[in-house]
N, C-alpha and C positions, 0 to 999 in steps of 0.2 A: 131605787135599784126593785125592779121585777115580781112578781109575784111568784114563788117557787113551787114545782109540781108538787114537792114532799111538803113534810112539816116544818113550822121553820124553826131556824135552826139558832140557838140565842144561849149567850154566852154571859156567864155572870160577874160581875165584879163589886165586891164590897166587904170592907176589912172587919166586917163586925157574921160570927158564923150563922145564927139567927136569921138576919134577914137576907142569908144567902139560901139558907134551905125553909123560909119562908116563903117566900120568888120560885125556887125547883119546885116546891111542894105544887105551887098554883099554879106554874106553865107546865106541870108532868100532866095536872089532872084535863086541860086539853088538847085534842087529840090532835089539832094541827098547829101543834108546837113543842117542842124538845131541846132540855140544855144537855148542850154540849163539850159545857166545861167551865171553871169559875179560876175567880184569880181572889187576892186579896190583897193584893199591892199592884200599883202600876208598872213594876219593872218586873214584876210576871207575868199581869196583862199583858205585854207589851210585846214577850214572848212570846205568850202565848195564843193568845191569839189569832198572828196569822196563822201559826202551825195548822190552828182546826179549819178554820176559816170558816166563822159563821155566820149568820142570814142581819141578825140584828146582836147589837154588846149595848146591855146594858149599865151601865155607869155612874160607880156610886160619885161623887162631887168632887169629896176628902176623901183624900187616901193618906195611908201611914208613908209611904212614900213620895206622894207630890198628889195628882191629882184628877179625877175621870175627863177633865180636857186634856191635858197632855195626854192622855192615852188615846183619848178622840184621835187627836190632830198627829200621832204620831202611826197607828194604826191607818187609818185609812190611806195615811202618804202610801202604806201598803198595796192599800187593799181599797181601793176605788170605791166597790160599791158595797160598801159594807156598809151598813146601817148603826147610828149610836145616838140610846137612847140618855138620857142623861137625868140621871136621879137624884134629887137630894133631899135637904128635911128644911130651906126657909128658901124664903125667896130672897133673887139677889139679879139686878139688873146686871152688875158688873158679870155675876159670873154669865149671866144667860146670856151677854156680848160674846165675851167668851169661848162660850160653849158653839153659840152658831159659824163665830168666825174659823172655828175647829174644826168646822162640817162638822156639828152633830145638828139630827134632824129632829132631835126633838128635848124639850126639857121638862120632867114633872116631877114634882110632889113628894115626896116620901109618905106622906097621908092619901095621897089619891087609894080610893078605891079597889077593891083587887079586881074589877071585872074593867074597871076602868083603865089599868096598867096593863091587862090583857090585852087589851085593844089598843091603845096605844102600842104595843108593839106589833101589834097585825099593821098596824096603821103607818110605821114608818118602815115596816120589814116592804109593804106594795108600794114603796116607794114617795108614801104622805111625808106632812110635816106634822108637827105638831106647835107650830105658835100661835097662839090667837093674834088675833087682830091688834089687842092693842102691846104688845110685847114686841108685835113685829115691828108699831109706829116707834119703838124704846130702838131697836137693835138701828133703824135705820136714820136715828137723831142722831144714835151714840157715830153710826160711819160717818154722816156729816160732820160731825163736827170732830172723827180725829184727822178727813180730809180737809180740812177750815186749814185744823193743826199745820200739818203734812205743807199745804199750800195755801195759805195768807192770802192770796186770786181767786181760790178754789168758789169765791161765794159771785164774782165777776161772769158775763157774759163772754162767747168770742170777742165781740164787738166792743165790749166795753174793757177787757183786756188787751187788744190794738188800743183802745183808746189815753186807756191808763201808760201803756207802753210810748206813746208820741208826746204826753206829756212829758213824762221823762226824759227826752230827746228835747222839753224846752219849745215845740212847740206852737204856735199859739191857733185858736179852734179854726182859723181858717187854712191855716197852713195842715195843720191834721184834717178837717173837710178834704182840702184838695188831696191828700195824700190818701184815702178809704173812700174817697167820692161821693161822699153826702155833704149834705145842705151844714153852712155853720149855723140856725139853729139847731140843726138836727145834731150835732156835735157838739154843741151848749148841752144840750140834754141828756145827755150820756156822761159827759163833767158831772152834773150833776148827782148822777143816777152813781157814779162810781166813788164821789165823793159821801153818796149815802151809803152806802154798801163799808165801805170800808171806813167811815166813822170817822171822817174828816171834813171840818172846814172851807181852808184852805187852799187853792192850784200849788202853793208852794210844799205845804204840806204831804201832796202827790208824788210832786216832781223828787222831793227826797226820798219818797220811800221807795221808788224807785230804782234809785238811784243808790240804796241801800243796798234794793234784790240786788240789784245787775252785779253789785262789786260781790253778794256774798256766792251766785252761780262761780264767779271769776274761779272765785278763791279755792268752791268746791272741782271745778276742772281742772285748774292745777296741783292738787293736790294726788 
């Protein structure tokens, strides 16, 4: 989101009253931000945040009736411009991945110094992100792994996928080359790449796998 003309409006979500009071006092000491609301649970936060319309929601990842990630996903579906900053007491790749996929702008540990937390709020309020390169790399790896799980051929390039399909049709390298306008030697290289990426040793394995995937798609289409 873009920077606002007035103070950054912050909504606090944490089930510990002491934490809310402490963070609230920290924010109140800053001339360019203010606390506009707070909640102790997920349901309360989901109900109150859209009504208040803050610039930033500071969300505890663990709540009695849900999680800050769930709150982030729900409120951002109503307020796309809202910046969510997830606050947690432990480092967890799964929570980090879930938070980012839910649309969070940042993820900080509760051990963060007060001045750094204030800076983090300013950063996400201005449209920035609080993900260090290592965190970003881990998230991208998880996304690729997830895509590969959903699409078993995600590791193949478009041309390799086409060769894979033609192997499944029982075509020889020469016939595949004629179909896709490639030299037989080039097709052979593509076949080797397909075998390697799918961790298979023989062409017959690829053909059988292609038939199984085609059958799965046909069943899904008929459902």
